[in-house]
KEKE-3310 file (N, C-alpha, C; in steps of 0.2 Angstrom, whole numbers, plus 5000, padded with zeros to 4 digits):
npx = (4686:4675:4659:4652:4639:4637:4646:4643:4634:4643:4652:4644:4641:4654:4656:4646:4648:4662:4667:4674:4677:4684:4693:4708:4714:4709:4702:4696:4685:4683:4677:4661:4644:4639:4631:4633:4645:4660:4671:4687:4690:4701:4700:4705:4716:4710:4703:4688:4673:4665:4650:4641:4626:4620:4608:4591:4582:4572:4582:4578:4574:4586:4596:4590:4590:4604:4609:4602:4609:4622:4621:4619:4632:4635:4637:4648:4651:4640:4642:4636:4621:4611:4596:4590:4601:4607:4619:4632:4642:4653:4662:4678:4683:4698:4703:4707:4711:4698:4698:4690:4686:4685:4675:4664:4660:4660:4651:4638:4635:4635:4624:4613:4612:4609:4597:4589:4587:4576:4562:4565:4559:4545:4543:4536:4531:4535:4547:4556:4572:4578:4580:4568:4559:4555:4545:4534:4517:4511:4508:4521:4531:4525:4527:4541:4545:4539:4546:4559:4558:4554:4565:4573:4586:4591:4592:4576:4574:4582:4577:4564:4567:4572:4561:4552:4558:4558:4544:4541:4547:4540:4528:4528:4535:4534:4526:4530:4527:4535:4547:4550:4562:4573:4584:4599:4600:4609:4620:4627:4638:4655:4661:4653:4655:4665:4681:4691:4701:4697:4683:4668:4660:4646:4642:4635:4619:4608:4599:4592:4579:4563:4563:4562:4571:4579:4583:4595:4603:4604:4609:4622:4627:4628:4639:4650:4649:4654:4653:4644:4648:4653:4641:4634:4641:4639:4625:4623:4629:4622:4608:4611:4611:4611:4602:4585:4575:4566:4571:4583:4579:4571:4580:4589:4580:4578:4591:4591:4581:4588:4598:4591:4586:4598:4603:4594:4595:4608:4610:4601:4607:4620:4619:4613:4601:4604:4605:4612:4628:4630:4640:4653:4660:4653:4661:4663:4652:4657:4671:4670:4665:4674:4685:4679:4678:4691:4694:4699:4690:4678:4661:4659:4660:4651:4653:4658:4647:4638:4645:4644:4630:4628:4635:4628:4616:4620:4624:4611:4605:4612:4610:4596:4595:4598:4594:4591:4585:4571:4568:4569:4559:4548:4548:4547:4534:4526:4524:4515:4499:4484:4473)
npy = (4918:4921:4923:4909:4905:4909:4902:4890:4896:4905:4896:4890:4901:4904:4892:4892:4903:4903:4890:4885:4881:4888:4903:4911:4921:4931:4946:4955:4969:4983:4995:5003:4996:4989:4978:4969:4958:4961:4957:4957:4947:4935:4926:4915:4923:4936:4950:4952:4958:4952:4951:4948:4948:4951:4953:4949:4954:4955:4954:4957:4969:4977:4969:4970:4983:4986:4978:4984:4996:4992:4987:4999:5004:5011:5005:4993:4978:4965:4949:4938:4935:4930:4929:4922:4917:4929:4934:4942:4944:4955:4965:4971:4987:4995:5009:5027:5043:5055:5071:5085:5095:5089:5080:5089:5090:5077:5069:5075:5071:5057:5056:5061:5052:5041:5044:5044:5031:5016:5016:5012:5000:5006:5010:5007:5022:5022:5014:5022:5028:5040:5058:5062:5055:5063:5070:5063:5060:5052:5039:5034:5044:5053:5047:5045:5059:5062:5054:5059:5072:5069:5063:5073:5077:5089:5106:5115:5128:5126:5114:5118:5127:5119:5110:5120:5124:5112:5111:5122:5118:5106:5111:5117:5109:5100:5086:5079:5069:5068:5071:5060:5048:5035:5031:5032:5035:5034:5042:5051:5045:5045:5033:5026:5030:5027:5029:5026:5032:5035:5034:5036:5026:5020:5012:4999:4997:4995:5004:5009:5015:5021:5038:5056:5066:5077:5073:5064:5073:5085:5079:5075:5087:5094:5087:5090:5103:5119:5133:5147:5148:5135:5128:5132:5127:5113:5111:5115:5105:5094:5097:5100:5113:5130:5131:5135:5148:5141:5128:5130:5135:5124:5114:5120:5121:5107:5104:5109:5102:5090:5093:5094:5080:5073:5078:5074:5060:5056:5062:5054:5041:5043:5049:5041:5043:5053:5070:5081:5089:5105:5114:5115:5121:5115:5106:5114:5110:5110:5108:5096:5087:5088:5081:5069:5066:5064:5053:5054:5054:5043:5038:5030:5029:5033:5047:5053:5052:5060:5073:5074:5075:5087:5096:5097:5102:5115:5120:5121:5130:5142:5143:5145:5158:5166:5177:5169:5157:5160:5166:5155:5146:5154:5154:5140:5138:5146:5139:5129:5121:5130:5128)
npz = (5600:5592:5597:5607:5605:5592:5584:5576:5567:5561:5555:5546:5538:5532:5525:5516:5509:5505:5504:5515:5532:5542:5545:5538:5545:5559:5567:5580:5578:5588:5589:5588:5589:5604:5604:5595:5587:5578:5565:5557:5544:5536:5521:5509:5506:5505:5513:5523:5530:5544:5553:5567:5575:5591:5597:5597:5588:5573:5558:5545:5538:5540:5533:5520:5517:5517:5507:5496:5496:5494:5481:5475:5475:5487:5499:5506:5496:5498:5503:5510:5519:5533:5540:5550:5557:5560:5554:5544:5530:5522:5510:5515:5520:5517:5526:5525:5532:5530:5525:5532:5523:5511:5514:5515:5502:5496:5504:5504:5491:5492:5501:5493:5482:5490:5495:5484:5481:5478:5489:5506:5518:5528:5546:5562:5572:5585:5584:5578:5577:5575:5575:5571:5579:5589:5584:5583:5586:5597:5610:5614:5612:5621:5633:5633:5634:5646:5655:5654:5659:5672:5677:5680:5675:5671:5677:5682:5675:5663:5658:5655:5645:5635:5632:5627:5615:5608:5607:5599:5587:5584:5582:5569:5560:5545:5537:5523:5510:5498:5503:5511:5512:5507:5520:5530:5544:5555:5556:5564:5569:5566:5563:5555:5542:5530:5521:5507:5501:5488:5487:5496:5508:5516:5531:5543:5544:5552:5557:5546:5537:5529:5529:5534:5523:5527:5540:5540:5532:5541:5553:5549:5544:5556:5561:5553:5546:5549:5547:5539:5526:5523:5525:5514:5503:5506:5506:5493:5486:5489:5484:5471:5467:5473:5488:5491:5500:5509:5509:5515:5528:5533:5534:5544:5555:5557:5561:5573:5580:5580:5589:5601:5602:5603:5614:5624:5622:5625:5638:5645:5643:5648:5661:5671:5678:5687:5692:5681:5682:5680:5682:5678:5662:5647:5633:5617:5604:5591:5593:5600:5590:5580:5586:5587:5574:5570:5577:5590:5601:5608:5610:5622:5637:5651:5656:5645:5637:5643:5642:5629:5627:5634:5626:5614:5620:5624:5612:5606:5614:5611:5597:5598:5603:5593:5579:5568:5571:5575:5563:5554:5559:5557:5543:5539:5545:5537:5526:5529:5528:5532:5546)
capx = (4685:4668:4654:4651:4632:4637:4651:4640:4632:4648:4655:4639:4642:4660:4656:4641:4651:4669:4668:4678:4674:4688:4697:4715:4716:4703:4704:4690:4685:4680:4673:4654:4639:4641:4626:4636:4653:4662:4678:4690:4693:4704:4698:4708:4720:4706:4700:4681:4670:4660:4647:4636:4621:4619:4601:4586:4577:4572:4587:4576:4575:4593:4600:4588:4593:4611:4610:4600:4614:4628:4620:4620:4639:4635:4640:4653:4648:4637:4644:4632:4617:4607:4591:4589:4607:4609:4626:4633:4649:4654:4669:4682:4686:4704:4702:4712:4707:4694:4698:4683:4685:4683:4669:4659:4658:4659:4646:4632:4634:4633:4617:4609:4611:4606:4590:4586:4586:4570:4560:4566:4553:4543:4543:4531:4534:4539:4554:4560:4578:4581:4577:4561:4555:4552:4539:4528:4511:4509:4510:4528:4534:4523:4530:4548:4546:4537:4552:4565:4557:4553:4572:4577:4593:4593:4588:4570:4574:4585:4572:4559:4569:4573:4555:4549:4561:4555:4537:4541:4549:4535:4522:4528:4538:4529:4527:4529:4528:4541:4554:4551:4566:4578:4588:4603:4598:4614:4627:4631:4644:4660:4663:4649:4657:4672:4684:4696:4705:4694:4676:4665:4656:4642:4641:4630:4613:4603:4594:4590:4572:4561:4563:4563:4578:4582:4586:4602:4606:4605:4614:4629:4630:4630:4645:4656:4649:4656:4651:4639:4651:4653:4634:4632:4644:4636:4618:4623:4631:4616:4603:4613:4610:4610:4596:4580:4574:4562:4575:4588:4575:4569:4587:4591:4575:4580:4597:4589:4578:4594:4601:4586:4586:4605:4604:4590:4597:4615:4610:4598:4612:4626:4618:4611:4596:4606:4605:4619:4632:4632:4644:4659:4658:4653:4665:4659:4650:4661:4677:4669:4664:4681:4689:4676:4679:4698:4695:4701:4684:4673:4656:4659:4659:4646:4655:4659:4641:4635:4648:4641:4623:4628:4637:4622:4611:4623:4623:4604:4603:4616:4606:4589:4595:4600:4588:4590:4580:4565:4566:4568:4553:4542:4548:4544:4527:4522:4522:4510:4492:4480:4467)
capy = (4925:4921:4920:4902:4904:4910:4898:4886:4900:4908:4891:4889:4907:4903:4887:4893:4909:4902:4883:4884:4882:4892:4908:4911:4926:4935:4951:4958:4976:4984:5001:5002:4994:4983:4973:4965:4957:4963:4955:4957:4940:4934:4920:4914:4929:4942:4952:4953:4960:4947:4954:4944:4952:4947:4955:4944:4957:4953:4958:4957:4976:4979:4966:4972:4990:4985:4975:4989:5001:4989:4987:5006:5007:5016:5001:4988:4972:4960:4942:4933:4937:4925:4933:4918:4917:4936:4934:4944:4945:4960:4967:4975:4993:4998:5016:5032:5048:5059:5078:5088:5099:5084:5077:5093:5089:5070:5066:5076:5067:5051:5057:5062:5045:5036:5047:5043:5024:5014:5017:5007:4999:5010:5007:5011:5028:5020:5011:5027:5029:5046:5064:5062:5052:5069:5074:5058:5061:5045:5038:5032:5050:5056:5043:5047:5066:5062:5051:5063:5078:5067:5061:5079:5078:5096:5111:5117:5133:5123:5109:5121:5130:5114:5108:5125:5124:5106:5112:5127:5115:5101:5114:5119:5105:5097:5079:5079:5063:5068:5071:5054:5044:5029:5035:5028:5037:5033:5045:5055:5042:5045:5026:5023:5033:5025:5032:5021:5036:5036:5035:5036:5020:5020:5005:4999:4999:4993:5009:5011:5015:5027:5044:5063:5067:5082:5070:5063:5079:5089:5076:5075:5094:5096:5084:5092:5109:5123:5140:5148:5146:5128:5126:5134:5121:5107:5110:5116:5099:5090:5099:5102:5120:5134:5130:5141:5150:5136:5122:5132:5135:5118:5111:5123:5118:5100:5104:5111:5096:5085:5095:5092:5073:5070:5080:5069:5053:5055:5063:5048:5036:5044:5051:5035:5045:5058:5077:5083:5094:5110:5119:5116:5123:5110:5108:5116:5104:5110:5105:5089:5084:5088:5076:5063:5064:5062:5047:5056:5053:5038:5039:5023:5029:5038:5054:5056:5053:5066:5079:5075:5078:5094:5100:5098:5107:5122:5123:5122:5137:5147:5144:5148:5165:5170:5179:5164:5152:5163:5167:5148:5144:5157:5152:5134:5138:5149:5134:5124:5123:5133:5124)
capz = (5599:5590:5603:5607:5602:5585:5581:5571:5562:5557:5551:5540:5533:5529:5521:5510:5505:5503:5504:5521:5539:5546:5541:5539:5551:5562:5571:5582:5578:5594:5588:5585:5593:5608:5604:5589:5587:5571:5564:5550:5543:5529:5518:5502:5505:5505:5520:5523:5537:5547:5558:5571:5579:5597:5599:5594:5584:5566:5554:5538:5536:5540:5528:5514:5516:5516:5500:5491:5496:5491:5474:5472:5476:5493:5504:5503:5493:5502:5501:5514:5525:5536:5544:5556:5561:5561:5552:5538:5527:5517:5508:5520:5517:5520:5526:5526:5534:5525:5527:5532:5517:5506:5516:5513:5495:5495:5508:5501:5485:5494:5503:5487:5479:5495:5496:5477:5480:5479:5496:5511:5522:5534:5552:5567:5575:5591:5582:5575:5581:5573:5578:5569:5584:5593:5580:5583:5590:5600:5617:5615:5613:5627:5638:5634:5637:5653:5659:5654:5663:5678:5679:5683:5673:5670:5681:5679:5669:5657:5656:5652:5639:5629:5630:5623:5609:5605:5605:5593:5581:5583:5580:5562:5555:5541:5535:5516:5507:5493:5507:5515:5507:5510:5524:5535:5551:5561:5553:5569:5571:5560:5562:5550:5536:5528:5515:5505:5497:5482:5488:5503:5509:5522:5534:5549:5541:5556:5558:5540:5535:5526:5534:5531:5520:5531:5546:5538:5530:5547:5558:5546:5544:5563:5562:5549:5544:5554:5546:5534:5519:5522:5524:5507:5499:5508:5504:5486:5483:5490:5480:5465:5466:5479:5491:5492:5507:5513:5510:5521:5534:5535:5536:5550:5560:5558:5565:5580:5582:5581:5595:5606:5602:5606:5621:5628:5622:5628:5645:5647:5643:5653:5668:5675:5682:5692:5689:5677:5685:5675:5685:5673:5656:5642:5627:5611:5600:5585:5595:5601:5583:5577:5589:5585:5567:5570:5581:5597:5606:5606:5615:5625:5644:5654:5657:5638:5634:5647:5639:5622:5627:5636:5620:5610:5623:5624:5605:5605:5617:5607:5591:5599:5605:5587:5575:5562:5574:5574:5555:5551:5562:5553:5536:5539:5547:5532:5521:5531:5527:5538:5549)
cpx = (4677:4664:4652:4644:4632:4642:4648:4637:4637:4652:4651:4640:4648:4660:4651:4644:4658:4671:4673:4674:4678:4692:4704:4718:4709:4705:4697:4690:4680:4676:4666:4650:4641:4636:4628:4643:4655:4669:4680:4693:4696:4703:4701:4712:4717:4703:4692:4679:4664:4657:4641:4632:4619:4612:4597:4581:4578:4577:4585:4577:4582:4597:4597:4590:4600:4612:4608:4606:4620:4627:4621:4627:4639:4638:4644:4649:4646:4638:4639:4628:4613:4602:4591:4595:4610:4617:4627:4640:4649:4661:4672:4685:4692:4703:4708:4708:4704:4694:4691:4681:4683:4676:4663:4656:4656:4652:4639:4630:4631:4625:4612:4607:4608:4598:4586:4585:4578:4568:4562:4560:4552:4544:4538:4534:4538:4546:4558:4566:4582:4578:4570:4556:4552:4547:4533:4523:4508:4511:4517:4532:4532:4526:4537:4549:4544:4543:4558:4564:4557:4560:4575:4584:4595:4589:4581:4570:4577:4580:4567:4561:4570:4566:4551:4552:4558:4548:4536:4542:4543:4529:4522:4531:4534:4531:4525:4531:4534:4548:4555:4555:4570:4583:4593:4601:4603:4621:4630:4638:4649:4662:4659:4650:4664:4675:4690:4701:4702:4686:4674:4660:4652:4641:4636:4623:4607:4597:4591:4582:4570:4560:4563:4570:4582:4585:4594:4606:4608:4610:4621:4631:4632:4637:4651:4655:4650:4655:4646:4642:4651:4646:4632:4635:4641:4629:4618:4625:4625:4610:4604:4613:4610:4603:4591:4579:4571:4567:4580:4585:4574:4575:4589:4586:4577:4586:4596:4586:4583:4597:4597:4587:4593:4606:4600:4593:4603:4615:4606:4603:4618:4625:4616:4605:4597:4606:4612:4622:4634:4637:4651:4656:4658:4658:4660:4658:4655:4668:4676:4668:4670:4685:4685:4678:4687:4699:4698:4696:4680:4667:4654:4657:4654:4647:4656:4652:4637:4638:4645:4634:4623:4630:4632:4617:4614:4623:4616:4602:4606:4612:4599:4589:4597:4594:4586:4585:4573:4563:4565:4561:4547:4542:4545:4536:4523:4520:4517:4503:4488:4474:4461)
cpy = (4926:4919:4913:4901:4905:4906:4894:4890:4903:4902:4890:4895:4906:4898:4888:4899:4907:4895:4881:4884:4886:4898:4908:4916:4929:4940:4954:4966:4979:4991:4999:4999:4988:4978:4968:4964:4957:4961:4956:4950:4939:4927:4920:4921:4936:4944:4953:4955:4955:4950:4949:4948:4948:4948:4949:4947:4954:4957:4959:4964:4978:4976:4969:4979:4990:4983:4980:4994:4999:4989:4993:5008:5011:5012:4996:4982:4967:4953:4937:4937:4931:4928:4929:4918:4924:4937:4937:4945:4950:4961:4971:4981:4995:5006:5020:5038:5052:5066:5081:5092:5095:5081:5082:5093:5081:5067:5068:5073:5060:5051:5057:5056:5040:5038:5046:5035:5022:5014:5011:5006:5005:5006:5010:5017:5026:5017:5016:5029:5036:5052:5065:5059:5057:5072:5069:5061:5055:5044:5037:5039:5053:5053:5045:5054:5066:5059:5055:5069:5075:5065:5067:5079:5085:5101:5113:5122:5130:5118:5113:5124:5125:5111:5114:5125:5118:5108:5117:5123:5110:5105:5116:5114:5101:5089:5079:5073:5063:5068:5065:5049:5039:5033:5030:5029:5036:5036:5051:5052:5042:5038:5023:5026:5032:5028:5028:5025:5038:5038:5034:5030:5021:5013:5005:5001:4997:4998:5012:5010:5021:5033:5051:5064:5072:5079:5068:5069:5084:5086:5076:5082:5096:5093:5087:5099:5114:5131:5141:5146:5139:5125:5127:5128:5115:5106:5111:5109:5094:5091:5100:5109:5124:5133:5136:5142:5145:5130:5124:5132:5128:5114:5113:5121:5111:5099:5105:5105:5090:5086:5093:5084:5070:5072:5075:5062:5052:5057:5057:5042:5036:5045:5046:5038:5050:5064:5078:5089:5099:5116:5121:5117:5116:5111:5110:5110:5104:5106:5097:5085:5083:5082:5069:5061:5062:5056:5048:5054:5048:5039:5032:5024:5034:5045:5057:5057:5059:5073:5080:5078:5085:5099:5101:5103:5114:5125:5125:5129:5143:5148:5147:5155:5169:5171:5173:5159:5154:5164:5160:5145:5147:5155:5145:5134:5141:5144:5129:5126:5125:5128:5127)
cpz = (5596:5596:5602:5604:5595:5581:5575:5565:5557:5553:5545:5535:5529:5523:5515:5506:5501:5502:5510:5527:5544:5542:5542:5544:5553:5567:5573:5581:5584:5594:5586:5591:5597:5608:5598:5590:5579:5571:5557:5549:5536:5527:5511:5501:5505:5511:5518:5530:5539:5553:5561:5575:5585:5599:5595:5590:5577:5562:5547:5535:5535:5534:5521:5512:5514:5509:5495:5491:5493:5484:5471:5473:5482:5499:5502:5501:5498:5500:5504:5519:5527:5541:5551:5561:5563:5560:5545:5536:5522:5515:5514:5517:5521:5520:5527:5528:5529:5528:5527:5526:5512:5508:5515:5506:5494:5498:5506:5495:5487:5497:5498:5484:5484:5495:5489:5476:5481:5487:5500:5514:5527:5540:5557:5570:5581:5590:5579:5579:5579:5576:5576:5574:5588:5590:5580:5588:5592:5607:5619:5616:5620:5633:5639:5636:5644:5658:5659:5659:5671:5681:5682:5681:5672:5675:5678:5674:5663:5654:5652:5645:5633:5627:5626:5616:5605:5603:5599:5587:5579:5580:5572:5558:5551:5540:5527:5513:5502:5497:5512:5510:5511:5514:5529:5542:5557:5559:5558:5571:5565:5558:5556:5543:5534:5521:5513:5501:5490:5483:5495:5503:5516:5525:5540:5547:5546:5557:5552:5539:5531:5531:5530:5529:5524:5538:5545:5536:5536:5551:5555:5546:5551:5565:5559:5546:5550:5553:5540:5527:5518:5521:5517:5502:5500:5505:5496:5483:5483:5485:5473:5462:5472:5482:5491:5499:5512:5514:5516:5527:5537:5537:5543:5556:5562:5562:5572:5584:5584:5588:5601:5607:5605:5613:5626:5628:5626:5636:5648:5648:5648:5660:5673:5680:5687:5688:5686:5680:5679:5677:5681:5666:5651:5636:5622:5607:5594:5587:5596:5595:5580:5580:5588:5578:5566:5574:5588:5603:5603:5612:5618:5633:5646:5654:5650:5635:5637:5643:5632:5622:5629:5630:5616:5613:5623:5617:5603:5608:5614:5601:5592:5601:5599:5583:5570:5565:5573:5567:5552:5553:5558:5546:5535:5540:5541:5526:5523:5530:5533:5540:5546)
residu = (MET:ILE:PRO:GLU:GLU:LYS:ALA:ALA:ALA:VAL:ALA:ARG:ALA:LEU:ALA:GLU:THR:PHE:GLY:VAL:THR:GLU:CYS:GLU:ASP:ILE:GLN:ARG:ILE:THR:LYS:GLY:ASN:ASN:THR:SER:ARG:VAL:PHE:ARG:VAL:VAL:VAL:HIS:GLY:THR:PRO:TYR:LEU:LEU:LYS:THR:ILE:LEU:ARG:THR:ASP:ASP:ALA:THR:ARG:HIS:TYR:ALA:CYS:MET:ARG:THR:ALA:ALA:ASP:ALA:GLY:LEU:ALA:PRO:ALA:VAL:ARG:TYR:THR:ASN:VAL:GLU:ASP:ARG:VAL:SER:ILE:THR:ASP:PHE:VAL:GLU:THR:VAL:PRO:LEU:PRO:VAL:GLY:ASP:ALA:LEU:VAL:ARG:ILE:PRO:ASP:VAL:LEU:ARG:ARG:LEU:HIS:ALA:LEU:PRO:PRO:PHE:PRO:GLU:ILE:PRO:ASN:TRP:LEU:ASN:THR:SER:CYS:LEU:PHE:LEU:LEU:ASN:GLN:ASP:PRO:ALA:LEU:ASP:SER:PHE:LEU:GLU:LYS:PHE:ARG:ALA:ALA:GLY:LEU:LEU:PRO:THR:PRO:GLU:MET:ASP:GLU:MET:PHE:ALA:ARG:HIS:ALA:GLU:ILE:ALA:ALA:VAL:TYR:PRO:HIS:HIS:GLU:PRO:ASP:MET:VAL:SER:SER:HIS:ASN:ASP:LEU:PHE:LYS:PRO:ASP:ASN:ILE:LEU:PHE:ASP:GLY:GLN:ARG:VAL:TRP:LEU:VAL:ASP:TRP:GLU:ALA:ALA:PHE:LEU:ASN:ASP:ARG:TYR:ALA:ASP:LEU:ALA:VAL:LEU:ALA:ASN:LEU:ILE:VAL:THR:ASN:ASP:GLN:GLU:GLU:CYS:VAL:TYR:LEU:GLY:GLU:TYR:PHE:GLY:ARG:PRO:PRO:ASP:GLU:TYR:GLN:THR:ALA:ARG:PHE:TYR:VAL:MET:GLN:GLN:LEU:ALA:HIS:VAL:PHE:TYR:THR:MET:ALA:PHE:LEU:PHE:LEU:GLY:ALA:ALA:GLY:LYS:PRO:VAL:ASP:LEU:SER:GLU:ARG:ALA:PRO:SER:LEU:ARG:ASP:PHE:HIS:ARG:ARG:MET:TRP:SER:GLY:GLU:ILE:GLU:LEU:THR:ASP:SER:ALA:THR:LYS:VAL:LEU:TYR:GLY:ARG:ALA:HIS:PHE:GLU:GLN:LEU:LEU:ARG:ASN:ALA:ALA:GLN:PRO:ARG:PHE:ASP:GLU:ALA:ILE:ARG:THR:VAL:ALA:ALA:ARG:GLN:PRO:ARG:ALA)
# end
């Protein structure tokens, strides 16, 4: 069950952590990133999570952020990490469903504590795997946008509409150092949010780095917030008071950037370079996220990825047609320094 190339590293991890070379029970966890192998292992009668990374990139930042979060009680306790072997062992969280109503209160509190941690490492712009990648001013973004347009995944009118919305956002969205905080950056996946019946834990810290606070905040809101009243509760819990006009506008603009980002990312991943068929109506993003949250849907096959990208695109179009979009753009733009 353990990949052959990782067998010696896993035996070494078990020996250094628990004084054994084999576990009493092992079960593979199939959800999550397919570039890793994750297992529930039992040692001395206690379950733990064993993760082996199959990629060859440096795990130093990943493990450092995970340990910082664990020390703050935001991630399961870390028992072992080895950067060279790319193996880690953490406590195992026995989960129960987290009702969305509770999540609206619990998750903003977790984000507030995460964003208050000592700064995570920064990364080069081209390595940014969050929606903030779309605000970079560098050749990596130019190349990505050119490839997306050249792929012809969307008809020209729809492609032009999405690029126009992206340009509007990129023209006004700020880079404020006080808002660059320790961030998870991979919270569109419900699998990375665990609830044990008493507290929320965040897992899978591979994408963690210093980033704009509104990225985590907006991506999670797109997942669990469904109306204006819930948005008020969610933002109020995060900021510790009702948000002001600028905070609300900046949050809303970031939500739209996230829609652009996940449209592009999942159409790229799922469409395999072929034009997307828009003849059938896409599912609503709200319903799609509800089913993701309940575990009914996983983003594993190409067809589901395309539907998810389309759901984000349709939501972007609906939001861009509302007065709030233009109002939020104007409010954010008004705070920016004039040339």
